[in-house]
One Martini backbone bead per residue (centre of mass of N, CA, C, O) as a GRO file, in nm:
protein
  473
    1MET     BB    1  -2.255  -0.120   1.589
    2LYS     BB    2  -2.380  -0.400   1.640
    3LYS     BB    3  -2.511  -0.422   1.364
    4ALA     BB    4  -2.255  -0.414   1.198
    5ILE     BB    5  -2.115  -0.657   1.325
    6SER     BB    6  -2.335  -0.863   1.267
    7SER     BB    7  -2.335  -0.835   0.957
    8PHE     BB    8  -2.039  -0.912   0.916
    9ARG     BB    9  -2.051  -1.196   1.038
   10THR     BB   10  -2.262  -1.310   0.852
   11LEU     BB   11  -2.119  -1.266   0.585
   12PHE     BB   12  -1.855  -1.409   0.655
   13GLY     BB   13  -1.975  -1.681   0.742
   14ARG     BB   14  -2.132  -1.747   0.475
   15ASN     BB   15  -1.837  -1.659   0.318
   16LYS     BB   16  -1.618  -1.846   0.398
   17LEU     BB   17  -1.289  -1.883   0.383
   18ASP     BB   18  -1.057  -2.110   0.221
   19MET     BB   19  -0.724  -2.101   0.283
   20LYS     BB   20  -0.650  -2.391   0.161
   21ASN     BB   21  -0.714  -2.284  -0.096
   22LYS     BB   22  -0.526  -2.191  -0.362
   23PHE     BB   23  -0.788  -1.993  -0.476
   24TRP     BB   24  -0.914  -1.795  -0.249
   25PHE     BB   25  -0.888  -1.505  -0.379
   26ARG     BB   26  -1.126  -1.525  -0.584
   27ASP     BB   27  -1.342  -1.510  -0.349
   28ALA     BB   28  -1.258  -1.250  -0.196
   29VAL     BB   29  -1.340  -1.030  -0.419
   30SER     BB   30  -1.669  -1.129  -0.376
   31MET     BB   31  -1.725  -1.003  -0.121
   32PRO     BB   32  -1.954  -0.789   0.008
   33GLU     BB   33  -1.766  -0.568   0.132
   34HIS     BB   34  -1.608  -0.528  -0.136
   35VAL     BB   35  -1.831  -0.468  -0.342
   36ALA     BB   36  -1.942  -0.215  -0.199
   37ARG     BB   37  -1.675  -0.049  -0.190
   38ILE     BB   38  -1.601  -0.054  -0.496
   39SER     BB   39  -1.861   0.076  -0.597
   40ARG     BB   40  -1.809   0.347  -0.450
   41VAL     BB   41  -1.539   0.419  -0.574
   42LEU     BB   42  -1.641   0.430  -0.870
   43ASP     BB   43  -1.850   0.646  -0.820
   44ILE     BB   44  -1.649   0.866  -0.731
   45LYS     BB   45  -1.474   0.869  -0.986
   46THR     BB   46  -1.700   0.950  -1.180
   47TYR     BB   47  -1.771   1.213  -1.049
   48LEU     BB   48  -1.477   1.349  -1.068
   49LEU     BB   49  -1.507   1.321  -1.400
   50GLY     BB   50  -1.826   1.455  -1.439
   51SER     BB   51  -2.066   1.263  -1.326
   52HIS     BB   52  -2.365   1.411  -1.277
   53LYS     BB   53  -2.694   1.447  -1.195
   54VAL     BB   54  -2.759   1.696  -1.388
   55LEU     BB   55  -2.720   1.536  -1.663
   56HIS     BB   56  -3.030   1.405  -1.628
   57ARG     BB   57  -3.170   1.623  -1.750
   58PRO     BB   58  -3.434   1.694  -1.928
   59ASP     BB   59  -3.552   1.777  -2.216
   60ILE     BB   60  -3.739   2.026  -2.412
   61LYS     BB   61  -4.017   2.209  -2.538
   62HIS     BB   62  -3.963   2.505  -2.754
   63LYS     BB   63  -4.114   2.641  -2.997
   64GLU     BB   64  -4.136   2.354  -3.145
   65GLU     BB   65  -3.857   2.279  -3.005
   66ASP     BB   66  -3.571   2.158  -2.908
   67PHE     BB   67  -3.453   2.192  -2.566
   68GLN     BB   68  -3.154   2.236  -2.405
   69THR     BB   69  -3.080   2.198  -2.101
   70ALA     BB   70  -2.920   2.293  -1.837
   71LYS     BB   71  -2.574   2.175  -1.719
   72ILE     BB   72  -2.437   2.264  -1.431
   73LEU     BB   73  -2.092   2.240  -1.335
   74TYR     BB   74  -1.928   2.178  -1.008
   75ASN     BB   75  -1.587   2.075  -0.943
   76LEU     BB   76  -1.520   2.146  -0.627
   77ILE     BB   77  -1.463   1.890  -0.466
   78LYS     BB   78  -1.190   1.828  -0.584
   79ARG     BB   79  -1.054   2.092  -0.482
   80ILE     BB   80  -1.108   2.042  -0.179
   81LEU     BB   81  -0.951   1.783  -0.147
   82TYR     BB   82  -0.681   1.912  -0.235
   83SER     BB   83  -0.674   2.129  -0.014
   84HIS     BB   84  -0.656   1.936   0.228
   85ALA     BB   85  -0.400   1.787   0.138
   86SER     BB   86  -0.220   2.046   0.120
   87PHE     BB   87  -0.242   2.152   0.410
   88SER     BB   88  -0.080   1.886   0.542
   89THR     BB   89   0.103   1.759   0.262
   90GLY     BB   90   0.234   1.979   0.073
   91ASP     BB   91   0.451   1.967   0.274
   92PRO     BB   92   0.706   1.853   0.419
   93ILE     BB   93   0.786   1.660   0.663
   94SER     BB   94   0.895   1.629   1.003
   95LEU     BB   95   1.169   1.482   1.163
   96ASN     BB   96   1.227   1.342   1.498
   97ALA     BB   97   1.509   1.289   1.731
   98ARG     BB   98   1.760   1.223   1.951
   99ASN     BB   99   1.903   1.128   1.684
  100ALA     BB  100   2.045   1.271   1.407
  101GLU     BB  101   2.112   1.012   1.238
  102THR     BB  102   1.825   0.904   1.217
  103VAL     BB  103   1.702   1.145   1.068
  104ALA     BB  104   1.897   1.136   0.827
  105LEU     BB  105   1.821   0.851   0.732
  106PHE     BB  106   1.513   0.903   0.681
  107ASN     BB  107   1.546   1.144   0.492
  108ARG     BB  108   1.688   0.984   0.272
  109VAL     BB  109   1.461   0.786   0.218
  110TYR     BB  110   1.245   1.000   0.147
  111LYS     BB  111   1.394   1.130  -0.091
  112ARG     BB  112   1.449   0.871  -0.270
  113GLY     BB  113   1.130   0.768  -0.246
  114GLY     BB  114   0.915   1.000  -0.268
  115TYR     BB  115   0.729   1.070   0.009
  116ASP     BB  116   0.583   1.339  -0.046
  117ARG     BB  117   0.385   1.223  -0.260
  118ILE     BB  118   0.277   0.982  -0.098
  119ASN     BB  119   0.146   1.141   0.129
  120PHE     BB  120  -0.054   1.291  -0.058
  121GLU     BB  121  -0.199   1.040  -0.173
  122LEU     BB  122  -0.299   0.920   0.095
  123ASN     BB  123  -0.462   1.165   0.187
  124LEU     BB  124  -0.652   1.177  -0.057
  125ASP     BB  125  -0.771   0.895  -0.023
  126LEU     BB  126  -0.889   0.941   0.259
  127LEU     BB  127  -1.078   1.179   0.175
  128THR     BB  128  -1.229   1.025  -0.066
  129TYR     BB  129  -1.258   0.697   0.052
  130GLY     BB  130  -1.144   0.630   0.365
  131ASN     BB  131  -0.891   0.489   0.217
  132ALA     BB  132  -0.551   0.341   0.236
  133PHE     BB  133  -0.257   0.205   0.053
  134GLU     BB  134   0.067   0.049   0.162
  135PHE     BB  135   0.397  -0.074   0.025
  136PRO     BB  136   0.697  -0.139   0.137
  137PHE     BB  137   1.020  -0.145  -0.046
  138MET     BB  138   1.302  -0.296  -0.208
  139ILE     BB  139   1.516  -0.245  -0.445
  140ALA     BB  140   1.688  -0.483  -0.615
  141GLU     BB  141   1.911  -0.293  -0.760
  142ASP     BB  142   1.885  -0.114  -0.477
  143LYS     BB  143   1.953  -0.162  -0.143
  144ASN     BB  144   1.936   0.169  -0.063
  145ARG     BB  145   1.632   0.167  -0.182
  146ILE     BB  146   1.319   0.304  -0.075
  147LYS     BB  147   0.976   0.226  -0.127
  148SER     BB  148   0.626   0.291  -0.228
  149HIS     BB  149   0.310   0.127  -0.281
  150VAL     BB  150   0.023   0.264  -0.408
  151ILE     BB  151  -0.292   0.136  -0.366
  152ALA     BB  152  -0.568   0.112  -0.516
  153ASN     BB  153  -0.889   0.092  -0.409
  154GLU     BB  154  -1.003  -0.095  -0.647
  155ASP     BB  155  -0.745  -0.314  -0.582
  156ALA     BB  156  -0.824  -0.348  -0.274
  157PHE     BB  157  -0.805  -0.657  -0.039
  158PRO     BB  158  -0.857  -0.682   0.274
  159ILE     BB  159  -0.810  -0.945   0.521
  160TYR     BB  160  -1.053  -1.051   0.757
  161ASP     BB  161  -1.147  -1.196   1.025
  162ASP     BB  162  -1.383  -1.261   1.275
  163ASP     BB  163  -1.160  -1.097   1.478
  164TYR     BB  164  -1.015  -0.857   1.301
  165ARG     BB  165  -0.778  -0.989   1.166
  166TYR     BB  166  -0.494  -0.930   0.980
  167VAL     BB  167  -0.406  -1.185   0.727
  168SER     BB  168  -0.443  -1.041   0.436
  169PHE     BB  169  -0.373  -0.960   0.074
  170VAL     BB  170  -0.536  -0.827  -0.226
  171GLU     BB  171  -0.434  -0.760  -0.560
  172HIS     BB  172  -0.676  -0.652  -0.809
  173TRP     BB  173  -0.700  -0.686  -1.175
  174LYS     BB  174  -0.830  -0.602  -1.506
  175ASN     BB  175  -0.788  -0.661  -1.842
  176VAL     BB  176  -0.973  -0.507  -2.094
  177LEU     BB  177  -0.837  -0.639  -2.355
  178ASN     BB  178  -0.810  -0.972  -2.241
  179ASN     BB  179  -0.933  -1.051  -1.947
  180ASP     BB  180  -0.708  -1.055  -1.748
  181GLU     BB  181  -0.626  -1.171  -1.423
  182HIS     BB  182  -0.479  -1.008  -1.143
  183TYR     BB  183  -0.265  -1.131  -0.865
  184ILE     BB  184  -0.164  -1.011  -0.537
  185VAL     BB  185  -0.045  -1.206  -0.266
  186TYR     BB  186  -0.030  -1.128   0.080
  187TYR     BB  187   0.204  -1.229   0.317
  188PRO     BB  188   0.412  -1.216   0.590
  189ASP     BB  189   0.643  -1.412   0.419
  190HIS     BB  190   0.491  -1.377   0.126
  191ILE     BB  191   0.464  -1.340  -0.245
  192ASP     BB  192   0.207  -1.374  -0.489
  193THR     BB  193   0.176  -1.421  -0.851
  194PHE     BB  194  -0.107  -1.390  -1.066
  195LYS     BB  195  -0.251  -1.533  -1.376
  196ASN     BB  196  -0.527  -1.612  -1.297
  197SER     BB  197  -0.417  -1.957  -1.234
  198THR     BB  198  -0.113  -1.856  -1.260
  199LEU     BB  199   0.201  -1.889  -1.134
  200LEU     BB  200   0.463  -1.645  -1.162
  201ASP     BB  201   0.536  -1.563  -0.849
  202SER     BB  202   0.767  -1.613  -0.556
  203ARG     BB  203   0.833  -1.416  -0.263
  204GLU     BB  204   0.986  -1.257  -0.022
  205ASN     BB  205   0.887  -1.088   0.279
  206ILE     BB  206   1.086  -0.866   0.427
  207THR     BB  207   0.890  -0.696   0.618
  208GLU     BB  208   0.676  -0.880   0.762
  209SER     BB  209   0.428  -0.733   0.610
  210LEU     BB  210   0.147  -0.584   0.535
  211PRO     BB  211  -0.032  -0.375   0.396
  212ILE     BB  212  -0.112  -0.060   0.467
  213HIS     BB  213  -0.409   0.044   0.655
  214TYR     BB  214  -0.587   0.330   0.604
  215ARG     BB  215  -0.821   0.479   0.834
  216GLY     BB  216  -1.087   0.643   0.899
  217ILE     BB  217  -1.281   0.759   1.147
  218ASP     BB  218  -1.506   0.690   0.971
  219LYS     BB  219  -1.725   0.423   0.960
  220SER     BB  220  -1.850   0.164   0.815
  221GLU     BB  221  -2.051  -0.109   0.819
  222TYR     BB  222  -1.766  -0.295   0.856
  223ASN     BB  223  -1.568  -0.105   1.048
  224HIS     BB  224  -1.270  -0.167   0.891
  225PHE     BB  225  -1.379   0.078   0.724
  226GLY     BB  226  -1.385   0.367   0.570
  227GLU     BB  227  -1.559   0.683   0.536
  228PRO     BB  228  -1.666   0.923   0.284
  229SER     BB  229  -1.811   1.179   0.431
  230LEU     BB  230  -1.726   1.441   0.289
  231PHE     BB  231  -1.816   1.369   0.006
  232LEU     BB  232  -2.111   1.293   0.058
  233ASP     BB  233  -2.202   1.564   0.187
  234LEU     BB  234  -2.121   1.748  -0.060
  235ARG     BB  235  -2.292   1.615  -0.286
  236CYS     BB  236  -2.579   1.681  -0.186
  237VAL     BB  237  -2.545   1.992  -0.212
  238MET     BB  238  -2.436   2.009  -0.508
  239ASP     BB  239  -2.686   1.901  -0.649
  240ASP     BB  240  -2.870   2.143  -0.566
  241ILE     BB  241  -2.699   2.368  -0.691
  242GLU     BB  242  -2.701   2.266  -0.986
  243GLU     BB  243  -3.006   2.264  -1.019
  244LEU     BB  244  -3.063   2.564  -0.957
  245GLU     BB  245  -2.869   2.689  -1.171
  246SER     BB  246  -3.003   2.556  -1.414
  247ARG     BB  247  -3.292   2.664  -1.378
  248LEU     BB  248  -3.215   2.963  -1.379
  249TYR     BB  249  -3.097   2.967  -1.661
  250ASP     BB  250  -3.355   2.873  -1.806
  251GLY     BB  251  -3.534   3.109  -1.710
  252VAL     BB  252  -3.375   3.332  -1.845
  253THR     BB  253  -3.358   3.221  -2.138
  254ILE     BB  254  -3.669   3.177  -2.192
  255HIS     BB  255  -3.840   3.423  -2.030
  256SER     BB  256  -3.633   3.668  -2.103
  257LEU     BB  257  -3.478   3.616  -2.391
  258LYS     BB  258  -3.734   3.399  -2.488
  259PRO     BB  259  -4.024   3.494  -2.528
  260LEU     BB  260  -4.365   3.468  -2.546
  261GLY     BB  261  -4.620   3.519  -2.762
  262VAL     BB  262  -4.935   3.697  -2.685
  263LEU     BB  263  -5.276   3.667  -2.796
  264SER     BB  264  -5.559   3.876  -2.740
  265GLY     BB  265  -5.867   3.776  -2.875
  266LYS     BB  266  -5.886   3.765  -3.189
  267ARG     BB  267  -5.821   3.546  -3.424
  268VAL     BB  268  -5.530   3.490  -3.616
  269ASP     BB  269  -5.461   3.331  -3.908
  270SER     BB  270  -5.195   3.420  -3.921
  271ARG     BB  271  -4.865   3.371  -3.883
  272ILE     BB  272  -4.646   3.406  -3.610
  273PRO     BB  273  -4.342   3.468  -3.554
  274LYS     BB  274  -4.142   3.341  -3.293
  275ASP     BB  275  -3.887   3.568  -3.358
  276MET     BB  276  -4.024   3.832  -3.312
  277ILE     BB  277  -3.841   4.151  -3.361
  278GLY     BB  278  -3.926   4.479  -3.447
  279ALA     BB  279  -4.216   4.441  -3.537
  280ILE     BB  280  -4.535   4.496  -3.694
  281LEU     BB  281  -4.873   4.454  -3.549
  282ASN     BB  282  -5.192   4.433  -3.686
  283LEU     BB  283  -5.501   4.487  -3.541
  284GLU     BB  284  -5.854   4.478  -3.568
  285GLU     BB  285  -5.911   4.521  -3.267
  286ALA     BB  286  -5.912   4.710  -2.982
  287ASP     BB  287  -5.911   4.452  -2.768
  288GLU     BB  288  -5.658   4.370  -2.882
  289LYS     BB  289  -5.359   4.184  -2.769
  290PHE     BB  290  -4.994   4.210  -2.767
  291GLU     BB  291  -4.746   3.999  -2.583
  292PHE     BB  292  -4.489   3.925  -2.364
  293ALA     BB  293  -4.407   3.640  -2.181
  294THR     BB  294  -4.284   3.686  -1.851
  295ALA     BB  295  -4.101   3.610  -1.577
  296MET     BB  296  -4.153   3.652  -1.229
  297MET     BB  297  -3.895   3.687  -1.019
  298ASP     BB  298  -3.781   3.599  -0.697
  299HIS     BB  299  -3.501   3.734  -0.599
  300ASN     BB  300  -3.484   3.695  -0.288
  301SER     BB  301  -3.541   3.387  -0.276
  302ILE     BB  302  -3.313   3.294  -0.458
  303LYS     BB  303  -3.080   3.421  -0.297
  304LEU     BB  304  -3.133   3.278  -0.029
  305LEU     BB  305  -3.100   2.987  -0.132
  306ARG     BB  306  -2.823   3.015  -0.257
  307ASP     BB  307  -2.666   3.116  -0.011
  308ASP     BB  308  -2.734   2.878   0.180
  309LEU     BB  309  -2.602   2.656   0.016
  310TRP     BB  310  -2.314   2.772   0.015
  311GLN     BB  311  -2.280   2.786   0.322
  312VAL     BB  312  -2.313   2.481   0.375
  313PHE     BB  313  -2.088   2.385   0.193
  314TYR     BB  314  -1.848   2.533   0.347
  315ALA     BB  315  -1.908   2.406   0.621
  316ILE     BB  316  -1.853   2.111   0.533
  317ALA     BB  317  -1.565   2.164   0.396
  318CYS     BB  318  -1.372   2.328   0.595
  319ILE     BB  319  -1.346   2.610   0.434
  320PRO     BB  320  -1.272   2.909   0.341
  321ALA     BB  321  -1.424   3.122   0.116
  322THR     BB  322  -1.171   3.294   0.047
  323SER     BB  323  -1.006   3.054  -0.099
  324MET     BB  324  -1.253   3.068  -0.340
  325GLY     BB  325  -1.348   3.383  -0.387
  326GLN     BB  326  -1.622   3.471  -0.204
  327MET     BB  327  -1.439   3.661  -0.017
  328ASN     BB  328  -1.325   3.926   0.194
  329ILE     BB  329  -1.048   4.045   0.390
  330ALA     BB  330  -0.900   4.281   0.624
  331ASN     BB  331  -0.804   4.098   0.865
  332VAL     BB  332  -0.450   3.962   0.907
  333SER     BB  333  -0.415   3.840   1.162
  334GLU     BB  334  -0.331   3.576   1.354
  335THR     BB  335  -0.607   3.535   1.483
  336SER     BB  336  -0.788   3.549   1.228
  337LEU     BB  337  -0.645   3.308   1.083
  338ARG     BB  338  -0.710   3.092   1.294
  339LEU     BB  339  -1.018   3.116   1.274
  340LEU     BB  340  -1.047   3.069   0.967
  341TYR     BB  341  -0.871   2.772   1.003
  342ALA     BB  342  -1.008   2.590   1.219
  343LYS     BB  343  -1.175   2.372   1.052
  344THR     BB  344  -0.933   2.276   0.881
  345GLN     BB  345  -0.768   2.177   1.125
  346GLU     BB  346  -0.980   1.978   1.233
  347LYS     BB  347  -0.987   1.796   0.978
  348ALA     BB  348  -0.682   1.732   0.973
  349SER     BB  349  -0.672   1.583   1.247
  350GLU     BB  350  -0.846   1.342   1.172
  351VAL     BB  351  -0.656   1.234   0.941
  352LEU     BB  352  -0.379   1.225   1.102
  353HIS     BB  353  -0.434   0.984   1.278
  354ALA     BB  354  -0.418   0.782   1.044
  355LEU     BB  355  -0.142   0.862   0.929
  356VAL     BB  356   0.038   0.813   1.175
  357GLU     BB  357  -0.026   0.517   1.212
  358GLY     BB  358   0.084   0.431   0.936
  359MET     BB  359   0.371   0.558   0.949
  360ASN     BB  360   0.472   0.384   1.187
  361LYS     BB  361   0.458   0.125   1.021
  362ARG     BB  362   0.650   0.220   0.799
  363HIS     BB  363   0.900   0.256   0.991
  364GLU     BB  364   0.918  -0.046   1.057
  365CYS     BB  365   0.975  -0.137   0.765
  366ILE     BB  366   1.225   0.040   0.718
  367ARG     BB  367   1.392  -0.083   0.949
  368THR     BB  368   1.395  -0.374   0.828
  369LEU     BB  369   1.532  -0.290   0.556
  370LEU     BB  370   1.792  -0.166   0.687
  371ASP     BB  371   1.894  -0.430   0.815
  372VAL     BB  372   1.965  -0.566   0.542
  373SER     BB  373   2.190  -0.312   0.499
  374ASN     BB  374   2.331  -0.262   0.782
  375GLN     BB  375   2.112  -0.045   0.924
  376THR     BB  376   2.102   0.015   1.250
  377ILE     BB  377   1.836   0.066   1.496
  378SER     BB  378   1.761   0.151   1.790
  379ASP     BB  379   1.504   0.148   2.009
  380GLU     BB  380   1.539   0.434   2.125
  381ASP     BB  381   1.557   0.585   1.855
  382PHE     BB  382   1.293   0.486   1.730
  383GLU     BB  383   1.094   0.576   1.963
  384SER     BB  384   1.181   0.892   1.912
  385LEU     BB  385   1.032   0.902   1.652
  386GLY     BB  386   0.890   1.182   1.480
  387ILE     BB  387   0.594   1.371   1.364
  388GLU     BB  388   0.569   1.673   1.152
  389PHE     BB  389   0.337   1.904   1.034
  390ASN     BB  390   0.318   2.145   0.758
  391PHE     BB  391   0.109   2.383   0.738
  392GLN     BB  392  -0.084   2.576   0.487
  393ARG     BB  393  -0.100   2.839   0.672
  394PRO     BB  394  -0.155   3.144   0.714
  395ILE     BB  395   0.088   3.381   0.840
  396ASP     BB  396   0.225   3.593   1.083
  397THR     BB  397   0.552   3.619   1.076
  398SER     BB  398   0.632   3.860   1.262
  399SER     BB  399   0.476   3.762   1.513
  400LEU     BB  400   0.613   3.489   1.549
  401LEU     BB  401   0.913   3.585   1.577
  402THR     BB  402   0.865   3.774   1.815
  403ASP     BB  403   0.766   3.557   2.016
  404MET     BB  404   1.027   3.379   1.999
  405LYS     BB  405   1.225   3.596   2.086
  406THR     BB  406   1.105   3.646   2.367
  407GLN     BB  407   1.136   3.354   2.472
  408ARG     BB  408   1.444   3.341   2.437
  409GLU     BB  409   1.511   3.583   2.632
  410MET     BB  410   1.363   3.423   2.874
  411GLY     BB  411   1.452   3.105   2.850
  412ALA     BB  412   1.176   2.936   2.703
  413LEU     BB  413   1.361   2.871   2.429
  414SER     BB  414   1.493   2.690   2.185
  415ILE     BB  415   1.661   2.670   1.898
  416LYS     BB  416   1.522   2.415   1.784
  417THR     BB  417   1.232   2.513   1.810
  418ILE     BB  418   1.264   2.756   1.625
  419VAL     BB  419   1.342   2.595   1.376
  420GLU     BB  420   1.083   2.415   1.364
  421LYS     BB  421   0.868   2.675   1.364
  422SER     BB  422   0.981   2.793   1.123
  423PRO     BB  423   0.875   2.893   0.799
  424PHE     BB  424   1.189   2.861   0.673
  425THR     BB  425   1.190   2.561   0.742
  426LEU     BB  426   1.253   2.238   0.587
  427ASP     BB  427   1.514   2.120   0.762
  428THR     BB  428   1.611   2.065   1.071
  429ALA     BB  429   1.876   1.898   1.057
  430VAL     BB  430   2.021   2.078   0.855
  431GLU     BB  431   2.001   2.346   1.017
  432MET     BB  432   2.156   2.250   1.268
  433GLN     BB  433   2.419   2.182   1.122
  434ARG     BB  434   2.470   2.471   1.023
  435LEU     BB  435   2.491   2.598   1.304
  436LYS     BB  436   2.732   2.432   1.399
  437GLU     BB  437   2.925   2.527   1.174
  438GLU     BB  438   2.907   2.830   1.244
  439ALA     BB  439   3.001   2.804   1.538
  440ALA     BB  440   3.277   2.680   1.471
  441ALA     BB  441   3.376   2.907   1.291
  442SER     BB  442   3.352   3.134   1.509
  443ALA     BB  443   3.543   2.999   1.708
  444GLY     BB  444   3.789   2.998   1.519
  445ARG     BB  445   3.806   3.303   1.482
  446ALA     BB  446   3.838   3.375   1.783
  447ASP     BB  447   4.099   3.216   1.825
  448ASN     BB  448   4.271   3.366   1.618
  449ALA     BB  449   4.243   3.644   1.741
  450THR     BB  450   4.369   3.569   2.019
  451GLU     BB  451   4.644   3.477   1.909
  452LYS     BB  452   4.724   3.748   1.781
  453ARG     BB  453   4.711   3.915   2.042
  454THR     BB  454   4.923   3.749   2.191
  455GLU     BB  455   5.154   3.786   1.991
  456GLY     BB  456   5.154   4.095   2.004
  457ASN     BB  457   5.221   4.116   2.305
  458GLU     BB  458   5.484   3.959   2.300
  459GLU     BB  459   5.631   4.146   2.098
  460GLY     BB  460   5.610   4.400   2.272
  461GLU     BB  461   5.765   4.303   2.517
  462GLU     BB  462   6.029   4.242   2.371
  463ASN     BB  463   6.080   4.528   2.269
  464GLU     BB  464   6.079   4.665   2.549
  465ASN     BB  465   6.316   4.505   2.669
  466LYS     BB  466   6.523   4.584   2.454
  467ILE     BB  467   6.519   4.886   2.507
  468ARG     BB  468   6.602   4.874   2.804
  469THR     BB  469   6.875   4.737   2.759
  470GLU     BB  470   7.003   4.956   2.576
  471SER     BB  471   6.977   5.187   2.781
  472GLY     BB  472   7.157   5.065   3.005
  473LYS     BB  473   7.416   5.065   2.817
   0.00000   0.00000   0.00000
């Protein structure tokens, strides 16, 4: 860690930014820590688009002709990253607070701003690149609608000073058609937009905050950036798997399906067709022999190596092989499912630490934007605002509901907790409101029934008194 900090300070000090320079941001995007990170981001993007190491396998000559070697690609890493993102943010998150109105207000912001998709994108960026960037803003045409801009990793340049203070942010991209360079420079109080060296726009930063920087637990060389450790570890193993599978395919294709004919003994002057199958070859001498040379493969060794590589791959991936169709399970009890997805939950917990930290900053920005539209939230209500993730882990629903019912009968569990933990609940606040309405309706029906019984009793007493009076006469 000391070495990483030292190298960062040396690089930053040697290329120290002059923030007083009007176009300091043009130098910022060329700083070493950004160049190294952006280069890795582009390398990861290229890999996920299908450019793998196995594609560089050289072709060979076989039977005097060019033979194109196999290049088997398994783009499983992309699916694994999506699986992890779906596990924790595939379903909408649940917000809770002491005040139901606060929860309803934030839920409305989340729904109108499409934050379920934004949460998924941020989670996927964290898993893939180790970093994610978000900037909440209010739509100018609709003051009651708040959205967030997810900034691509290759366009994001957070600026930290020598003391690791987050001082500014530059969003930069280049138009490949006309080579125009675009810069959006974020300050705590305003935002400037440049095209090349021309200022196009300058506006107030209502959130009074810089774009939110989500950082993974694993840190890169420069310490304040996350490291895509999951992707890097998986790629090392996948490169070996693709190489092995490609070589195995070539071995079967060349030496088993297209064997070489070998003639031993006296040389035959006539040419033997290289694709000869089912023909008769007459040899002159008795000791001459013709046969097809085929490779004797060590099936057990190949299977052992192949199985070990796949086992290591899924161990690093932190997902059960059953979810990728590699094996079947017979016991689907709640305990076995928890054990099966224990590593997946562990990996999700690592990423969620960064997500929760960033989402809390998002909520601060949303609170500031809501104040602009005269929707004020008190400090007590805001501090009680919590986040709960709904994991897409298979569960034994009947066992879960039975356990919650038992706790409820014991008086050890509230209705709200049952609603929050139920797999059938999508929105806790909405469900609690419906329960209140049902309770009020039931109470109203009970009151009506009581009134009817009372009226009936009163009418009965009046009739009985009337009968007694008439009898006395």
